[in-house]
C-alpha positions in Angstrom: 50.6 10.7 24.9 48.2 12.4 27.4 49.3 13.8 30.7 47.0 11.4 32.5 48.6 8.4 30.9 52.1 9.7 31.8 51.2 10.4 35.4 49.4 7.0 35.7 52.6 5.4 34.4 54.6 7.3 37.1 52.3 6.0 39.8 52.5 2.5 38.4 56.3 2.6 38.4 56.4 3.7 42.0 53.8 1.1 43.0 55.7 -1.6 41.1 58.9 -0.8 43.1 56.9 -1.1 46.4 55.5 -4.5 45.2 59.0 -5.7 44.3 60.2 -4.8 47.8 57.2 -6.6 49.4 57.6 -9.7 47.3 61.4 -9.7 48.0 60.8 -9.5 51.7 58.3 -12.4 51.6 60.9 -14.5 49.6 63.6 -13.7 52.1 61.4 -14.6 55.1 60.7 -18.1 53.8 64.2 -18.5 52.4 65.5 -17.8 55.9 63.2 -20.3 57.4 64.3 -23.0 54.9 68.0 -22.3 55.6 67.2 -22.4 59.4 65.6 -25.8 59.2 68.4 -27.1 56.9 71.1 -26.0 59.4 69.1 -27.2 62.4 68.3 -30.7 61.0 71.4 -31.0 58.8 69.2 -31.5 55.7 66.1 -29.9 54.1 63.0 -32.0 54.9 59.8 -30.8 53.2 57.6 -32.3 56.0 59.5 -30.4 58.7 59.2 -27.2 56.6 55.5 -27.8 56.2 55.1 -28.2 60.0 56.8 -24.9 60.6 55.0 -23.1 57.7 51.8 -22.1 59.4 53.1 -20.8 62.8 56.0 -18.9 61.2 53.6 -17.5 58.6 51.6 -15.9 61.4 54.7 -14.1 62.9 55.8 -13.2 59.4 52.5 -11.5 58.8 53.1 -9.4 61.9 56.6 -8.7 60.7 55.4 -7.4 57.4 52.9 -5.1 59.2 55.7 -3.9 61.4 57.8 -3.1 58.3 55.0 -1.1 56.9 54.3 0.8 60.1 58.0 1.8 60.1 57.8 3.1 56.5 60.2 0.5 55.1 57.9 0.4 52.0 58.2 4.1 51.4 60.6 4.9 48.6 61.7 8.2 50.1 63.6 6.3 52.8 64.6 3.4 50.6 68.2 4.6 50.7 71.4 3.1 52.2 71.7 5.8 54.8 71.5 6.1 58.6 67.8 6.8 58.6 67.1 3.6 56.7 69.4 1.6 58.9 67.8 2.9 62.1 64.3 2.1 60.9 65.6 -1.4 59.8 67.1 -2.2 63.2 64.0 -0.9 65.0 61.7 -3.1 63.0 63.9 -6.2 63.4 63.9 -5.7 67.2 60.1 -5.3 67.3 59.7 -8.3 65.0 61.9 -10.4 67.3 59.8 -9.4 70.3 56.6 -10.2 68.5 58.0 -13.7 67.7 59.1 -14.3 71.3 55.6 -13.3 72.6 53.9 -15.5 70.0 55.9 -18.7 70.6 56.5 -18.4 74.4 53.5 -16.6 75.8 50.7 -17.9 73.6 51.1 -21.7 74.0 47.8 -22.4 72.3 49.3 -21.4 69.0 52.3 -23.6 69.2 52.3 -26.8 67.2 53.7 -29.8 69.2 55.7 -31.1 66.3 58.1 -28.1 66.1 60.7 -26.7 68.5 60.5 -22.9 68.1 62.8 -22.1 71.0 65.9 -23.1 69.0 64.6 -22.4 65.5 63.3 -19.0 66.3 66.6 -17.3 67.3 68.5 -19.0 64.5 65.8 -17.9 62.0 66.0 -14.3 63.3 69.8 -14.2 62.8 69.7 -15.7 59.3 66.8 -13.4 58.3 68.6 -10.3 59.5 71.6 -11.1 57.3 69.6 -11.9 54.3 67.1 -9.1 54.8 69.7 -6.4 55.1 71.6 -7.7 52.1 68.4 -7.8 50.0 67.3 -4.3 51.0 70.8 -2.9 50.5 71.0 -4.4 47.1 67.5 -3.1 46.1 68.4 0.4 47.3 71.5 0.3 45.1 69.8 -0.8 41.9 66.4 0.9 42.5 67.4 4.0 40.6 68.0 2.0 37.5 64.7 0.1 37.5 63.3 2.7 35.1 65.9 2.9 32.3 66.1 6.1 30.2 64.2 8.2 32.7 66.1 11.3 32.0 64.1 14.3 33.2 64.1 18.0 32.3 62.1 20.8 33.9 61.0 23.5 31.4 60.2 26.7 33.1 61.0 27.9 36.6 59.0 28.6 39.8 59.4 27.6 43.5 57.7 24.2 42.9 60.1 23.5 40.1 63.1 23.9 42.4 61.4 22.0 45.2 60.7 19.1 42.8 64.3 19.3 41.5 65.6 18.9 45.0 63.2 16.0 45.7 64.4 14.1 42.6 68.1 14.7 43.4 67.6 13.6 47.0 65.7 10.4 46.0 67.5 8.7 43.1 65.7 5.5 44.0 62.6 6.9 42.5 64.2 6.3 39.1 64.1 9.8 37.7 67.4 11.4 36.8 67.1 15.2 36.6 69.5 16.3 33.9 68.4 19.8 32.9 66.4 22.9 33.8 65.5 25.2 31.0 64.5 28.7 32.2 63.2 31.7 30.3 64.0 35.0 31.9 63.9 34.0 35.6 66.9 34.2 37.8 68.1 31.1 39.6 70.5 30.7 42.5 72.7 27.9 41.1 74.2 27.2 44.5 70.9 25.4 45.3 71.4 23.0 42.4 75.1 22.9 41.6 75.1 19.5 39.9 72.2 20.3 37.5 72.7 21.9 34.1 70.7 25.1 33.7 70.2 26.7 30.3 68.2 29.8 29.2 65.8 30.2 26.4 63.5 27.9 24.4 64.7 28.5 20.9 66.5 25.2 20.3 64.3 23.2 22.6 64.1 20.0 20.6 67.9 19.8 20.0 68.6 20.5 23.7 66.2 17.8 24.9 67.5 15.2 22.3 71.1 16.0 23.2 70.5 15.4 26.9 68.5 12.2 26.1 65.5 13.5 27.9 62.6 11.0 28.3 60.2 13.1 30.4 59.9 16.9 30.2 58.1 18.6 33.2 56.4 21.8 32.1 55.5 24.6 34.5 52.1 26.3 34.2 53.8 29.6 33.1 55.2 28.0 30.0 51.8 27.3 28.5 51.2 31.0 28.2 53.6 31.2 25.3 52.0 30.0 22.0 55.4 29.7 20.3 56.7 27.5 23.0 53.6 25.3 22.9 54.3 24.8 19.2 57.9 23.8 20.0 56.6 21.3 22.6 54.2 19.9 20.1 57.0 19.2 17.6 59.0 17.3 20.2 56.2 14.7 20.7 57.3 12.7 17.6 60.8 12.3 19.1 59.4 10.1 21.9 59.6 12.8 24.6 56.8 12.7 27.1 55.5 15.9 28.5 53.7 16.3 31.8 52.6 19.4 33.7 54.4 20.2 36.9 51.5 20.1 39.3 50.6 16.5 38.3 54.2 15.2 38.5 54.9 17.2 41.7 51.8 15.7 43.3 52.7 12.1 42.4 56.3 12.4 43.6 55.8 14.5 46.8 52.3 13.2 47.7 51.1 16.8 48.2 49.3 19.3 46.0 51.2 22.4 44.9 49.0 25.3 46.2 50.6 28.0 44.1 50.2 26.0 40.9 46.5 25.2 41.1 43.2 27.1 40.7 39.5 26.6 41.1 39.5 24.4 37.9 41.7 21.9 39.8 39.0 21.4 42.4 36.3 21.0 39.7 38.4 18.4 38.0 39.7 16.5 41.0 37.3 16.8 43.9 34.1 14.9 43.4 31.9 14.2 46.5 29.5 12.1 44.5 32.2 9.5 43.7 33.1 9.2 47.4 29.6 8.6 48.8 29.9 4.8 49.4 33.4 5.4 50.9 32.0 8.1 53.2 29.1 5.9 54.3 31.5 3.0 55.1 33.8 5.4 56.9 31.0 6.7 59.1 30.0 3.2 60.1 33.7 2.4 60.8 34.1 5.5 62.9 31.0 4.9 65.0 31.7 1.2 65.7 35.4 1.5 66.5 35.0 4.8 68.2 32.4 3.2 70.5 34.5 0.1 71.2 37.7 2.0 71.9 35.8 4.4 74.2 34.4 1.5 76.2 37.8 -0.3 76.4 39.5 2.9 77.5 37.0 4.0 80.2 38.6 2.1 83.1 41.8 4.1 82.6 40.1 7.5 82.7 40.0 7.8 86.5 43.7 7.2 86.7 44.4 9.8 84.0 42.1 12.2 85.7 43.8 11.7 89.1 47.3 12.4 87.7 46.1 15.5 85.9 44.5 16.8 89.1 47.6 16.0 91.2 50.0 17.8 88.9 48.1 21.0 88.4 44.9 22.7 89.4 42.0 23.0 87.0 39.5 20.8 85.1 40.4 17.3 84.0 38.8 17.9 80.6 39.6 20.8 78.2 36.9 21.9 75.8 37.6 24.1 72.8 35.7 25.4 69.8 37.1 24.0 66.5 36.1 24.4 62.8 34.5 21.2 61.4 33.2 20.1 58.1 31.9 22.8 55.8 33.2 25.4 58.3 30.7 24.5 61.0 32.0 25.0 64.5 31.9 22.3 67.1 33.1 21.8 70.7 36.1 19.4 70.9 36.9 17.7 74.2 40.4 16.5 75.3 42.2 15.7 78.5 43.8 18.8 79.7 47.6 18.7 78.9 48.4 22.4 79.7 48.5 24.5 82.8 45.1 25.9 83.9 46.1 29.5 83.0 47.8 28.6 79.7 45.9 31.1 77.7 45.6 34.0 80.1 47.3 36.2 77.5 45.1 34.9 74.6 45.2 32.0 72.2 48.6 30.8 71.0 49.6 28.0 68.7 51.5 25.2 70.3 55.2 25.2 69.8 57.8 22.4 70.0 59.1 23.4 73.4 55.9 24.9 74.9 56.4 25.7 78.6 52.6 25.8 79.0 52.4 22.0 78.7 52.6 20.0 82.0 55.0 17.1 82.5 52.2 14.5 82.3 50.7 16.6 79.5 53.9 16.0 77.4 53.5 12.3 77.9 49.8 12.4 77.0 50.6 14.3 73.8 53.3 12.0 72.7 51.1 8.9 73.4 48.0 10.7 72.1 46.2 9.9 75.4 45.0 13.5 75.6 42.9 12.9 72.4 41.0 9.9 73.8 38.0 11.9 74.8 37.6 13.0 71.2 36.2 9.6 70.5 32.9 11.2 71.7 33.2 13.7 68.9 33.8 10.8 66.5 30.7 8.9 67.7 28.6 12.1 67.4 29.8 12.5 63.8 31.7 15.8 64.3 35.0 14.2 63.6 36.6 11.1 62.0 39.6 9.0 62.9 41.3 10.3 59.7 41.1 13.8 58.3 42.6 17.2 58.4 43.4 18.7 61.8 40.5 20.7 63.2 41.7 24.3 63.6 40.6 26.9 66.2 38.4 29.8 64.9 41.0 32.4 66.1 43.7 30.9 63.9 41.4 29.8 61.1 40.7 33.4 60.1 44.4 34.4 60.0 45.4 31.2 58.0 42.5 31.7 55.6 43.8 35.2 54.7 47.4 34.1 54.1 47.0 30.6 52.6 45.1 30.0 49.3 42.3 27.4 49.4 42.7 27.0 53.1 38.9 26.8 53.5 38.7 23.8 51.1 40.4 21.5 53.7 37.0 21.6 55.5 35.3 19.8 52.6 35.5 16.7 54.8 35.4 16.0 58.5 38.5 16.8 60.6 40.3 13.8 62.1 42.3 12.5 65.1 45.1 11.9 62.7 45.7 12.7 59.0 48.0 12.7 56.1 49.4 16.2 56.9 50.1 15.2 60.5 51.9 12.0 59.3 54.0 13.7 56.6 54.7 17.1 58.3 53.7 17.0 61.9 52.2 19.9 63.8 52.4 23.4 62.4 53.1 26.5 64.6 53.4 29.1 61.9 51.8 30.2 58.6 54.5 28.6 56.6 54.0 25.3 58.4 50.3 25.4 57.8 50.9 26.3 54.1 52.8 23.0 53.8 50.2 21.0 55.7 47.3 22.3 53.5 49.1 20.8 50.5 49.1 17.4 52.2 45.4 17.9 53.3 44.3 18.5 49.7 46.2 15.5 48.5 44.4 13.4 51.1 41.0 14.9 50.1 41.6 14.1 46.5 42.9 10.5 47.0 41.1 9.4 50.2 40.1 5.8 50.3 39.7 3.0 52.9 43.2 1.6 52.0 44.7 5.1 52.4 43.0 5.5 55.8 44.4 2.2 57.0 47.8 3.3 55.9 47.6 6.5 57.9 46.4 4.6 60.9 49.4 2.3 60.8 51.8 5.2 60.3 50.2 7.0 63.3 50.9 3.9 65.4 54.6 4.2 64.3 54.6 7.9 65.4 53.1 7.0 68.8 55.6 4.2 69.3 58.4 6.6 68.6 56.9 9.3 70.9 56.6 11.7 68.0 53.5 13.5 69.1 53.3 17.0 70.3 
């Protein structure tokens, strides 16, 4: 079986689980409505259900969008832990507020034949109980939705250990790591105390069969041994699927392993020709929505400008040279969020508790208000709504020297938000930027309109949580 088929199957499995979650949520929504109406009217009447169907379907649509924004369809948080519970409570509160606004403040949408004031609160209570029960049950059984998915990692490198930790941390992905087979490398077993680690490839077939391995993930170094390749080939007839580590790592972590790829990876995976229609549509989208949002936001600019001037001396706007598509510099414009003399000692990366940022500047950064003037850069075609972060030339040179393929993130336009910003946040060190480049390359490879919409929705979640910097 080819590596592509195996990786496609991995993607399908993960997507199938997300579809199951979505369908389950929809069933629970309408089941809660049916139970609500049965309790309210002491019997189930289809005509009454039909009268409630359309208005409640509208708020349910907003609920589903809210769930998505808060990452409740991401498998990496589909676990019965505090992070999942907090996200769940937050979405239910927001969903309830949306429902109240819809039924109470938008009377034109209310159908005269229903009485939402009583039914709405009863529906929310019943839904909360059913929804939490359904999600809790799904999270318990999610790891068993792919039976026989015993996994072994053959070979050892930093990505192998990172992948191992990811699989252990997320059993709901359905892959049970049972074994790591190393050659002559040293491994700190305290990092993976619960995983069996063996050395040597002599009895590879027997070892994989004994541990009931269904998928063997092979590191690039392993392919350098002709004898080992022969051993792997002999294992195929025993229904063991082999997949290279970079492909598996990418599909599970949603980032590209920088140290496990080379120039050939870009030739095989990055095709600008296939993305031409998407890029054309994206440019039209950027121009239209950039212009509309700019016009809508203009009345608030004088207020923002006044607060900036009252808090600290200096210009309202802050212009800065950034690196754009194909390495071409451009001048980016923002509302000033730092003190006027913030860079008197030279350029510095922004840190988490940066004392150069003003009080109002902190608010603007968390709400992304400081980036509103960049809509002009989007309209001009220098930026996009979604893309890698545009870096400063001073930092670009240093990062380029230390991070492999850093320059390739400029194959596309930089963006206001992006996959790296969503998954990792802002980077203030070389190590941070190393991680971010891996997410940037994943986006460049997989970019699409649906992916962009997903990032926009997740950006809204970050803004609502005040997660900007």
